[in-house]
C-alpha positions in Angstrom: 0.0 0.0 0.0 1.7 3.2 -1.1 0.3 5.3 1.7 1.6 2.9 4.3 5.0 2.7 2.7 5.3 6.4 2.6 4.4 6.5 6.3 7.2 4.1 7.1 9.8 6.6 5.9 8.7 9.3 8.3 11.2 10.0 11.1 11.2 12.5 13.9 14.5 12.9 15.8 14.2 14.2 19.3 15.9 17.4 20.3 16.4 18.6 16.8 14.4 21.1 14.7 12.1 19.2 12.3 12.3 20.2 8.7 9.7 19.7 5.9 9.3 16.1 4.7 9.2 15.1 1.0 6.8 12.7 -0.7 8.0 9.2 -1.0 7.3 6.6 -3.7 6.9 3.2 -2.1 8.1 1.4 -5.3 11.7 2.7 -4.9 12.6 3.1 -1.1 15.1 5.8 -0.6 16.7 7.6 2.3 14.5 10.3 3.7 15.8 13.3 5.8 13.3 14.6 8.4 15.7 16.7 10.4 17.2 20.1 9.7 20.8 18.9 10.3 22.8 15.7 10.9 22.6 14.3 14.4 26.4 14.5 15.1 26.1 13.3 18.7 24.8 9.9 17.7 27.0 6.9 16.6 27.8 6.4 12.9 25.8 3.2 12.2 22.7 1.8 10.7 20.1 0.4 13.2 17.7 -2.2 11.7 14.1 -1.9 12.6 11.0 -3.9 11.8 7.3 -3.4 12.6 6.2 -6.0 15.2 3.9 -7.9 13.0 6.8 -8.8 10.7 8.8 -10.0 13.7 6.8 -13.1 14.5 8.8 -16.3 15.1 7.9 -19.1 12.7 5.1 -17.2 10.8 5.6 -16.0 7.2 6.1 -12.2 7.5 5.1 -9.4 5.1 8.4 -7.9 3.9 8.9 -4.2 3.7 7.6 -3.1 7.1 11.0 -1.9 8.2 14.4 -0.7 7.2 17.4 1.1 8.7 17.7 4.2 10.9 20.9 5.9 9.7 23.2 7.7 12.1 24.4 10.4 12.2 22.6 11.6 9.1 19.1 11.4 10.6 17.5 9.4 7.8 15.4 6.3 7.6 15.7 3.9 4.7 12.8 1.6 3.9 14.0 -1.9 3.0 11.4 -3.8 0.9 12.9 -7.1 2.2 12.8 -6.2 5.9 11.3 -9.0 8.0 12.4 -11.0 11.0 15.8 -9.8 12.2 19.0 -8.6 10.5 22.0 -10.9 10.6 25.2 -9.0 10.2 27.3 -12.1 9.7 25.5 -12.7 6.3 24.3 -9.2 5.7 20.6 -10.1 5.2 17.3 -10.4 6.9 16.5 -13.8 8.3 13.1 -15.3 9.4 13.9 -15.6 13.1 14.0 -13.4 16.2 17.3 -12.0 17.2 17.2 -14.2 20.3 17.0 -17.2 18.0 20.4 -16.4 16.4 23.7 -17.7 17.5 26.2 -15.2 18.9 28.4 -15.4 15.8 25.3 -15.0 13.5 26.1 -18.2 11.6 23.1 -20.2 12.7 19.5 -19.4 13.7 16.5 -21.3 14.8 12.7 -20.7 14.6 9.5 -22.6 15.2 6.8 -23.6 12.8 3.5 -24.8 14.3 0.0 -25.8 13.3 -1.5 -23.6 16.0 -3.0 -21.2 13.4 -5.3 -24.0 12.1 -7.2 -23.9 15.4 -9.2 -20.9 14.2 -10.9 -23.3 11.7 -11.1 -26.6 13.6 -9.4 -28.5 16.5 -6.0 -30.0 15.7 -3.5 -31.9 17.7 -0.4 -29.8 18.6 2.6 -30.1 16.3 5.7 -28.0 15.9 8.9 -28.1 14.0 12.0 -26.4 15.3 14.1 -25.5 12.3 17.8 -24.9 12.7 19.4 -23.1 9.7 23.0 -22.6 8.6 22.9 -18.9 7.8 25.6 -19.1 5.1 24.6 -22.2 3.2 20.9 -22.2 4.0 21.1 -25.9 5.0 18.3 -26.8 7.5 17.7 -29.4 10.2 14.0 -29.9 11.0 13.1 -31.4 14.4 9.4 -32.4 14.7 7.5 -32.5 18.0 3.9 -33.3 19.0 3.9 -30.3 21.3 3.8 -26.6 20.7 7.3 -25.3 21.3 8.8 -21.9 20.5 12.4 -20.6 20.5 13.5 -18.7 23.6 17.2 -18.3 22.9 20.1 -19.8 20.8 23.0 -20.2 23.2 26.4 -21.9 22.9 25.0 -25.0 24.6 22.0 -25.3 22.3 18.6 -23.9 21.5 16.3 -23.1 24.5 12.6 -23.7 24.0 9.4 -23.0 25.9 6.0 -24.6 25.6 2.7 -22.8 25.1 -1.0 -23.5 24.7 -3.3 -22.0 22.2 -4.6 -18.8 23.7 -3.0 -20.0 27.0 0.1 -19.6 29.0 3.7 -20.0 28.0 5.8 -22.1 30.4 8.8 -24.3 31.1 12.2 -24.5 29.5 13.9 -27.2 27.4 17.3 -27.4 25.7 17.5 -28.7 22.2 20.8 -30.1 20.8 20.8 -28.6 17.3 23.1 -31.4 16.0 21.2 -34.4 17.3 17.7 -33.1 18.1 17.9 -34.5 21.6 15.8 -32.6 24.1 16.7 -32.0 27.8 14.1 -30.7 30.3 15.4 -27.8 32.3 12.1 -26.8 33.9 8.6 -28.3 33.5 7.0 -26.1 36.1 3.9 -24.4 34.6 4.2 -21.5 37.1 7.2 -20.1 35.3 7.6 -18.6 31.8 11.3 -18.2 31.3 11.2 -15.4 28.9 14.8 -14.1 29.1 17.5 -16.8 28.7 21.2 -16.3 28.3 24.6 -15.9 30.0 24.0 -19.0 32.1 20.7 -17.8 33.7 17.0 -17.6 32.9 14.6 -15.0 34.2 10.8 -15.2 34.7 8.0 -13.3 36.4 5.7 -15.2 38.7 3.0 -14.6 41.3 4.0 -14.6 44.9 0.6 -16.2 45.6 1.7 -19.3 43.6 -1.2 -18.9 41.2 -1.8 -17.4 37.8 -2.5 -13.9 39.2 -0.7 -10.7 38.6 3.1 -11.5 38.4 4.9 -9.6 41.2 8.0 -11.7 41.8 11.2 -11.9 39.8 12.6 -15.4 39.5 16.2 -16.3 38.5 17.3 -19.8 37.5 20.9 -20.9 37.3 21.0 -23.0 34.2 23.8 -25.2 35.5 22.4 -26.0 39.0 18.7 -25.4 38.1 18.5 -23.5 41.4 15.7 -20.8 41.5 15.9 -17.7 43.6 13.0 -15.2 43.9 12.8 -11.5 44.6 9.3 -10.5 45.6 7.8 -7.0 45.7 8.0 -6.2 41.9 4.5 -5.4 40.8 3.8 -3.8 37.4 7.1 -5.1 36.0 7.7 -6.4 32.5 10.8 -8.3 31.5 12.2 -6.9 28.2 15.8 -8.2 27.9 19.2 -8.9 29.4 22.3 -6.9 29.5 25.7 -8.2 28.5 26.3 -9.6 31.9 23.0 -11.5 32.1 21.2 -9.0 34.4 17.5 -8.6 33.6 16.2 -5.4 31.9 12.8 -4.4 33.1 10.2 -1.7 32.6 7.9 -0.7 35.5 4.5 0.9 34.8 4.1 3.9 37.2 0.7 5.0 35.9 1.5 7.6 34.7 5.1 7.3 33.6 7.6 4.4 33.7 11.1 3.6 34.8 13.7 1.2 33.3 15.6 -1.1 35.6 18.7 -3.1 34.9 19.4 -5.6 37.7 18.7 -3.4 40.8 19.7 -0.1 39.2 17.2 2.3 37.8 18.6 3.7 34.6 15.7 5.8 33.4 12.7 7.6 35.0 10.0 9.2 32.9 7.3 10.3 35.3 4.8 11.7 32.8 5.2 9.6 29.7 2.2 7.6 28.5 2.5 3.8 28.9 2.7 3.2 25.2 5.9 5.3 25.1 7.5 2.8 27.5 10.2 0.5 26.0 8.9 -2.9 25.0 10.6 -6.3 24.4 13.6 -7.0 22.3 16.2 -4.8 23.7 19.5 -4.9 21.8 22.8 -4.4 23.5 25.8 -3.7 21.3 29.1 -1.8 21.4 27.2 1.5 21.4 24.9 0.8 24.3 21.4 -0.6 24.9 18.8 0.2 22.2 15.1 0.3 23.2 11.9 0.8 21.2 8.4 1.5 22.3 4.9 0.7 20.8 4.3 4.3 19.8 7.5 4.5 17.7 10.0 5.9 20.2 13.7 4.9 19.9 15.9 5.2 23.0 19.6 4.6 23.7 21.3 4.0 27.0 25.0 4.8 26.8 27.6 6.3 29.1 25.2 6.4 32.0 22.6 8.4 30.0 19.2 7.3 28.8 18.4 9.3 25.7 15.3 9.6 23.5 16.9 9.3 20.0 14.1 9.2 17.5 10.5 8.5 16.7 9.6 6.4 13.6 6.3 5.9 11.9 6.3 2.1 12.2 3.6 0.0 14.0 5.3 -1.0 17.2 8.9 -1.0 15.9 11.3 -3.6 17.1 15.1 -3.3 17.2 16.1 -6.0 14.8 19.9 -6.1 15.3 23.1 -4.3 16.2 23.7 -0.7 15.0 26.8 -1.1 12.8 
C-alpha cells in the first residue's frame, strides 16, 4: 500500500528542529531526511528496525515493514525485504527473532507450528524447530507433538518453551541442534522463562503461587537449576538482558515508567504515557542498549545516560539487530 510505505519513511529525531518532509514513492525506497541537520552526537551506524507484525517467530512475514535508521545523518531507509531480524554475519534479513540467532550469527532457529489452524477446527499440537546454517541455507528440522517456540540460541544449544493456544507459555527445554535431543530444564507451569542467556534464565511469577498478577522476579541458574526469587516487583515487564545477564525491566508507574537493569534504575519518565515505555527485544551492542516503544520511540542507554533518540512511523517498531 503506497500510503503505508510512505508512512514508514517518516522520522522525527528528538531534540532537533524538524524540517519539511518530502513525498515518498513506495516502489523505490530511498533515504529520507526529516531533520534540519545531521545528528552528530549519535554513533555512525545503521540500526535495523521492523514493525512488530513482521517479527513473529515461525510465521511468514510481510516484507517491507521496516528498514534502517541511519546515524548520524538522521535518515530512515525503507527496505522492501525487511522482516524478522537482520543478521550482520551474512548481511541479510532472516526469518527468526534476534534471540534465536547464535552469537556469531552463523546459525539461527525458529519454530513452525500448526496452531494457526485452530481458528478453523481443532488440531493436535505439532511443531517443528528448524535450525538453519545462515551461510549455506542448510536446514535441520526437528518435529514434536507439542507446541514449542524458541527462547534463545546459546552456545550449549537452543532453548525452547511450551505454550498453549490462547493460553500460558511455560517451562524451559534445551535442544541439541546437532542431534535433536531434548533436555528438560524446567517443566513447572508457574514459570515462563522469557529471558535466557549468560547461564541464567529470568521469569516473572505470582507470589501467591497462582496465575494472578506477576509480582515476583525469579532467576534460575541453568547449571544447577536453582531458582531464587525476589518479591515486591508489581507492574514489572521483563524486556531483555544486558551483556552480563542482568534482567532489563520496565515498570509501569501509571503515569510514567522507569527502566531497571538488575537493581539499578537507569531511566525515570514520570509523565510519559505507557505506550511510550520501551517494549521487548532490547538490543545491547558496542554503542549501548537500544530500546523501542509501541508508539515508535527509539531510545539509547549509553555512558550512563538514557536518551530519547528518535520516533519512527512504524507500527510497534522492534530493534532487529546491532547498530553497525
